[in-house]
C-alpha positions in Angstrom: -18.1 -6.2 9.8 -15.5 -3.7 11.0 -13.6 -1.8 8.3 -10.4 -2.0 10.3 -10.4 -5.9 10.3 -7.4 -7.1 8.2 -8.0 -9.6 5.5 -4.2 -9.8 4.8 -1.1 -7.7 5.1 2.4 -7.7 3.6 5.6 -6.2 4.7 6.8 -3.7 2.1 8.3 -0.2 1.4 6.7 2.9 -0.1 8.7 5.5 -2.0 8.1 9.1 -1.0 8.9 11.0 -4.2 9.1 14.5 -2.7 11.5 13.3 0.0 13.4 10.8 -2.2 13.3 8.1 0.4 11.8 4.7 1.2 9.5 4.1 4.2 9.1 0.6 5.7 5.6 -0.5 6.6 2.8 -2.8 5.8 0.4 -3.0 2.9 -2.9 -3.9 4.5 -6.1 -5.2 2.8 -9.3 -4.7 4.7 -12.9 -5.5 3.5 -13.2 -1.9 2.3 -9.8 -0.5 1.6 -6.1 -1.0 0.8 -3.8 0.9 3.1 0.0 1.5 3.5 0.8 1.9 7.2 4.2 3.2 8.3 6.0 0.8 10.6 7.5 3.2 13.1 4.5 5.6 13.6 1.6 3.4 12.5 0.4 6.4 10.4 -1.8 5.5 7.4 0.3 7.0 4.6 -2.0 5.9 1.8 -5.6 4.7 2.1 -7.7 3.8 -0.9 -11.3 2.6 -0.8 -11.6 -0.7 -2.8 -14.4 0.9 -4.8 -12.0 3.4 -6.3 -9.4 0.8 -7.4 -9.7 -0.3 -11.0 -6.5 -2.3 -11.4 -3.6 -3.7 -9.4 -0.6 -4.7 -11.4 2.6 -6.6 -10.4 5.5 -4.9 -12.2 9.2 -4.9 -12.4 11.2 -2.0 -11.1 14.6 -0.6 -12.0 15.9 -2.3 -8.9 16.1 -6.0 -8.0 12.7 -6.2 -6.2 9.2 -6.3 -7.6 6.6 -3.6 -7.4 2.9 -3.1 -7.6 1.0 -0.3 -9.2 -2.5 0.5 -8.0 -4.7 2.4 -10.5 -7.7 4.5 -9.3 -10.8 5.9 -11.0 
């Protein structure tokens, strides 16, 4: 099974704290990882192996939209 095969993906935005801006892209679940891929450049901005994830929480943000928090070992 290829590690690049998508199980599911969601359109979303990722906040770059140092640059104080939102980046549009896709949150992608593969059999081995969770990745955020930038829409314009297709750069993998965040890639976490599933084995390092201990919790994923749906949360409220200070804005109108929902947010998720991914906790790692």
